[in-house]
Structure formats: C-alpha cells, structure tokens
N, C-alpha and C positions, 0 to 999 in steps of 0.2 A: 339451331342443329348445326353444328359444323363436318362439310366435306371430309370424306374417307381422305386420309392424307394428309389433312392441314394441318400446318403444327404449329402451335400455340407460339405468340411472339409474346415478349417484354412490352414491348411499341406497343402492340393490340393491347394486351393487358393495364398497361397503364393509361392509354385512351380513356376505356370504361372505368377506371374508377377517379380520375378526372376530371371527364363529362358526367360520372354519376353527381359530386361532389359542387364540381362549377355550374351556378344556373343563377334562378331570379334572386336567389337568399343573398346577393353579393352586391346585389342594388342596395339591400338594407344596412349594408356593415357602415358608409360613411356618414348616416343621418346617425346610427346607434351609437358611431364612434361619436361623434359633436363634441359629446362632452370633453372628454379626456384629450380629442385630439389627435396627432398625426402617432407624438413617440409613443405614447400610451397605449393606440392602437396595433403599430407594431409590434410591441412589448406580449400583447392579448393574442394576437395571432402566432406570434411561435406558441407560447403557451398551448393554444386551443390544439396545432396542427401536431406538436409532440403527445399531447396526449390521445389523441384522435387516432393519433397514428399506432401509439399502444396499445389502446382496446385494440383498434383492428387484428395486430398480431397476436393477443391474445385470444381472440375468436379463430382466427387462422392454425393457432396451436392445436386446440380443441377440435376443429376442425378435420383437422389431418388424418385424426384416426378415428375418421370416421369415410366410411365409402364415397367417390365424389359424385353429388349430385345431393346429398341428404342437405337438408333446407335447416333454417335457423330455428324455423317449428319444430324441427328433428333433434337437434342439439342441447333449445331450452328445457324439452317434455325429457329428454334423456336423463340430462345433469342437477337441473331442475324442481321435476314435478309439473305435477298441473296446475298449480297456484301460479308459478311464476311463469307458465306460458300462458297460463291466461291475460298474467297482467304484460307480459309481451306481445300478446295482440291484440290488444286493448291500445297499445300505446303505439302500436304500428298505425292500426285503423286510423288513431285519434290524428297522427303525425300526417297522414296522407289526407286526411277531411281537413285538414287545419291550411295546408299547405294549396290543397284543390282553394281553398276559399280565397286564401292568402293570392293568388296568381290572375284568380274573378276580378278581386280588386286592384291588383296592380294592372294586370290587359285590360281592364274598361278604363281606369284612367289615361292609359297610353293612347286607347279609340279616343277617348277625347281628346288630348294632346295634339294625336293625327290632326282630327278632325278641324281641330280650330288652325292648323300649321297651312293644311291643303283645300281646306274648304271653306276658312273664314267664318266656319260656324259652330259652334258648339253644341255635339250631342248629347242630350241627355246620359247622365251618367248610367244611371238604372239602364236604359235601355243600351249603352257599348257596352257593361258588363255581360246584360244578357246574348248579346252579338258574341263578342269575345266566346263564351263560355258555350253555348251552342255548337257554336262551326268547330272548334276544335274538339268538346266531346264528342259530336258526332263523326268525324273523324275515328276517333278510339272505337265509335260501336261497329263502324263500318267492317276496320280489320287493322290486326297488328301491323300488317303489311305497310297497309297506308299510313299509319303513325312512324313505321320505320321508313318510308320515303319519304314524308315530310321531316322527320326531324335531318339526318340526312341532309339535304335543302339549309334549313332553317341551322342547324349548326354549322353549316359550310357559311354561311352568312353570317352568323352570329360572330365567328373568327374574324371574318375580315373587318366588319365594320370595328370588332374590339381593337384592332389593332392601327386603324385607322382614325377611331375615336381618340384611342390613349395615345400616339403618337405626338395628334393634333394641339390634345391637352398637356401633355406633358412639357410642348414648346413652348406654352405660355403660359406656363406656373407662374404666379407670384408668391415671390419667398415673403414679403410680407403676411401673406394670408397665410402659407405651410407652416412657417415660424410663430403665426398667434400676436404680432408685432403689438398690435392696438387690443390687449389682452382685456376679456370685459368684466376680470375681477371674478368669477369665476373660477375654483378650484377643478382640478384635472383629473384627479386621482380616483378622488370616490365616484365618479361617472364607471369607473370600469366594472364596477358590479353589476350593475344594469345590462351591459354589453354583452354578459358571458353567454347568455344563454343562443342569441344570435349567431356570436359569432360560433357558438357548436353545432349549431344547425347548418353552418355555411361549408362545415366539415364532413357529414355526412353521406356515408357512401356502405355503411357497413354491410350494406344486403346484399353487396357486388361480392363480398368473401368468399360465402357459398358457390357461385356460379363460377368467382377464379379457379378454387380447387376442382369445381364439375370441368371445367375447362380446359386445363395444366394437368389435370392429374394431382395424384400426389409429389411435388417439385416446391418444395418450402422458397428455396433461394429465390427461384424465377418467380414467384406469386410476391415475396418479400419484396422483391425488388419492384415488383410493382406498383407496391403498396406506397412506397417509400419514396420513388421516380411522381407517381400522382397527385400524393398530396401534396407534397413541393412545386409541383407545375400550378395545384390549386391555391397554394400558398402566394406563390409571385402575379398569380392574377391578382389575390384581393390584396395583397402590397402595393403595386399599380394601380388601383382602382382606387386607394384610399389615398394613395399621395396626388394621382391627379384633381379627384376633388378636390380634398383640403387646399389645393393648390391655385385651383379655380373660384373657389365658394368663401364668402369670409363665414367664420367660425358663428357670429351673431346670426347668419344670414339661414344657417339651418334653423334656427328657432322657428319661423314660419313656414320649414317642409314639417318639422315637428308638429305643431301646432293645427295642421290640415291633415295628420294622421301620417305619417310617412311615408306617403303614395310615391311610384316612381315619376306620376308627370311633376308634382312637386320637383322632385330633385333635377329631372330634366330643365326647368324653368327656371331654378337657381343658377343651372351652371350656364342656361342661354345667356345670362347676363352679361359673361364676362369672357363669351367666345366670339371672334371674331371676323369667322367665315360661317356662311351655311351651310358649305359642307360639312365643316366639319359639324356642327350640331347635327344635323341632318344624320350623319353616321352614328352619332352618341343616340338620336334617339332610334335609329334602326336596331344599334343591340340592347337595347332596353325593350324593344319591343317583342324581339327574336327572344331573347333569354326567357325572359315571362312566358313565352310561348313553347320556344320549346320543354323550361321545365314543368308549364303545364301538361301536356300531351306525356312525358317522363311519369310522373307521379299520379297523372290519372290512370294512365297504363298500369302501373302497381296496383295504384287500387279497384279498378274494373276487374282486376284477373284475382286480386284479393276477397272481394266480396261476392263475386262469381262461384269459386268455391265454397265458401263462407255458408252462403246460402242456397249452393246446388243447383245454381242455373244452368242450363244446358246451354250449348253455342248457336242455335238456333239464330234466326232476328227475332222470333219474339224472344228467345230468354237474354240477349244479347239488351231488349230492347229492356227488360225486368233490370238487367244489372248496371247498364244507362241511369236508369228511373233511379234505382239504389244508392247508389255512385253520386250521382252530379248535384240530382233537385236538392239536397241540402246545404251544401257548398253555396250554390246559385242561388238560393235563396238568402244565406247568409250576404252574401255578394249586395245583393238589391238591397237588404234592409239596413245594413251596414257597411257601406261602399268607400271606408276610408282607415279600412283596420289595416293595412298591409304590414305596416312595423307593429304592431301590435300582435297581430297574428304567426310572424315568424319568430318571436319570444316564446310563443307559446304550443309552436312545434319544437323549439329548442327545449322545452321541459318537459317534453313527451320524449323527446329522441335522446334524452340524458338518459332518461331509463332503459332504453332499449341499446344502445349504442356507445355506454359506456358503465353504467352500473352493473348490466346482464353479462356483458362482456367480462369484467371482473369476480361475477359470482362464479359463473360458466368456467373460466381459467380456478382459481381456486376447490370448487367440486370435483372436479377432472383430476386435477394431482391429487389431491388426497384419494381419489377410487384407484389411479395407477401407481401410487405409493405402495396402496394397501395390497393389489393388485403385483405388487415388485415388476411393475411393466415400466417403467423408465427407464430410458436407455441414452446414454452420450449423444447418442447420432440424430436423436428427435431434435426438432426445431423447438428451441422454447426462449421467451420474451426475454429478453436481459433484464434484470433487476432483480430476479427473485421473486419472492412473495410481498417487496417493498412496490413490485408494479402494482399489486393486486392491490395495497391498501392507498396507493396513491389513485389509482382510478375512482377506487371508492369517493375517497376525500373529496375529487373532485368534480365527481358526478352530485355528490352531497352537497358542495358549495354551492355552485349551477342552479340546482331545485330551488332550494332555501331561499340566494341571492332572487330569481326570480317571482319565488311568492312573495317576498318580499317587499318586491318593487309592486306588484297586482296589489298587495296592500297598503300602496303608498307612505312605506314604509322605509324605502330606499331612492333617490332624487331623481327628477331625468331633468336632462341640462333641458330648460326651456327658456 
C-alpha cells in the first residue's frame, strides 16, 4: 500500500523493474555464454533486451485500457479466453517452481562453498540445500513484512558487494582470456541458440507491468520510462558481469563448471583461481550468495501468494503452513535429489517464461487491437508500441525460436559447449 499523497516517481518504478529482472539468473549467464564467448554474448544481450522491452510495452498498451489494478490474469482471460488463461497460469506456476528449485540448488552450493572457506569443512550438499531452503521459506511463512525487511538488507548488501567485486575483477582483466587468444577450435556462433532461453529468463519482469499501472495510474510516458531505464540497468549489469567473468576465467575452464552442472559454487571457484586478493573473492562470494537468497525470497513470495490464492488457503498460521508445504516441499525435494541442476533449471524456466512474457503479450496485443478497431476505439493519443503489427510478428517469431531451440537442446540436437 502506498501512503495517501505519495507521488510515484520514475526512479522508484525503474528500481522495481531493475530489481525484479536482476537476480540469481544472471549468475548463469557467463557459464551458458562460454561457448559463444564475449562478443556473441553482447550481441545476444542487445537482442534479448530489445525483444523483452517490446513485449513489456505490448503488455503496457493493453493494460492501459483497463482499470489500474487489473491483473495479468484479467488481461489474458478477457482477451484470449479460458484456454490461454490456463496456459498462462500453468506457465507462471512452472516458472516459479523451477526457479525455486534452481535457487535451492544454487543456494546449497554456496552454503557448501562458504562452509569450506570459513570452517575448512565441506557440509553435505543435501544438508546445505535443506538448511538454505528451510531458513528462507520460514521467513516467507512468517510474514510478507519479514520478507520486505530481509530483502531490503540483502539487496543493499548485494549492490555493495557487486560494485566491489566488479571493480576488482575489471581491474584484473586478462585480455588473453577476454579475447580468447588461446582458441580451442570450437566455433562460437553455434552456441548462441543454446543460450537463448537463459538470457530470456534474465530479462523477465513482466508481472511488474500491471503493478506499475496500479502504482502510477494511466501515465504511459512515465511507466514506459521505467521499463526502458530499468531494463537498461539490467542490461548494463549483465554486460559488466559477463565481461568480468570472461576476462578472469579462461574459456576452457568453463567446461569443468558446465560438467559440474553449472552451479554457482563452481563458477566462483573457477573465478577464484585468478583473483589475487582475498577481499575481492569474499565480495564475489557475498554477491553470489545474496543474489541467490534475494531471488529465492522474491520468487518464493510470488509462488506462496499464487498457491494460497489457487488452493484457497487462509492467512492463519495453519493456512500459511499448508501454503508453505505446497509451495516449497516439491522444489526442496528436487534440490535434494538432483542438487546440481542450477544451469539446466534456469533454461527450463526460460522455456516457460517464453510463453507468458513473449508469446502471450504478443497475442494479447493482437487480440486487443482487433477488438478496439472493430469498436472504433482507436485514438492517436493512445500509447502504442512502435513497429505496428510487425512488432507482434517479431515477438511471436522470437518466442517460437527460443522455445524450439530449448527443446532441441533438451533432445540433444543442439550442441552445448563441453
């Protein structure tokens, strides 16, 4: 709730977009990018940023013709019907479940790494994942306010550790690594297709668009500025992170990280081999842990509220306990049974996110424009995404390519850099 008299700011809206987009998913980018390396990864960042910005603007165009507070569910049901609303709901639930699993996997690996560094003892991975998940899911069970307070503290720490870690890593760049002068005879471009779904996941913030309309009201110029500035901040953070990792980790060293499941711990260990100061390494470890923890809280709260609404559980302690069990037991069991699936899970999340963050916004825009034209409701003063109908076709094409490429990769018909 916003206080009466509070004036929404573009800065605040920008932080909502950037904060939603940036999270633990970015930790998978250097590993999934190892095959195509730095130049192709930069090009893919530009493409993904542009397409995800367009899809958010498509959603905004539709949302502005509804009362502020109308949810994604309302927009899909009203414009596309029950079938697509079911597909959208299943996609959202799948993304949230698979992300929680990824964060249990990634968080557990970081707990193991921290226990080795701090106590010279390697805690069992199963126990580490369980402790990480129980602590944070318990925070969500306690109250949304507790999540709010923890998130503020951890996001502040994440920003500080990211700035320290990146400034140090960029100062120690090895150009022979960054330019891949010791080329291992693997082509670059073929590995672009495998990375598509992971890059898409890193720019997923579209559930925030209805929230921004509720926050600002029907102020398309300000909301669009938030979308542009927020996604640009995410783009800059990802570009810096990729360059820092590619300049400190030799390309062939990523093969071991990938072979170990692409988990966060293994990426940090690969980077630590070339970092000269303990302080810099501690900052990198702190950033990685906080990124996973804050992402768990954000996605976990979303899944908790979604399942409470879906299952009709009340907000009593008993009701919240039921919601917690339904929400977190399945991904925690997955994290225990298959503890090294961080990279794979982020890719699967991208496949499902393709549906609700790219394909459905395009279909929404198409259906909504047809309906408004039929009712002669178009106005030159309305906010419209640039590109006309070509934007719709471009989004549909992009979404289909991402989905097909991920399925081909799962079937082992697309190569992974190994």
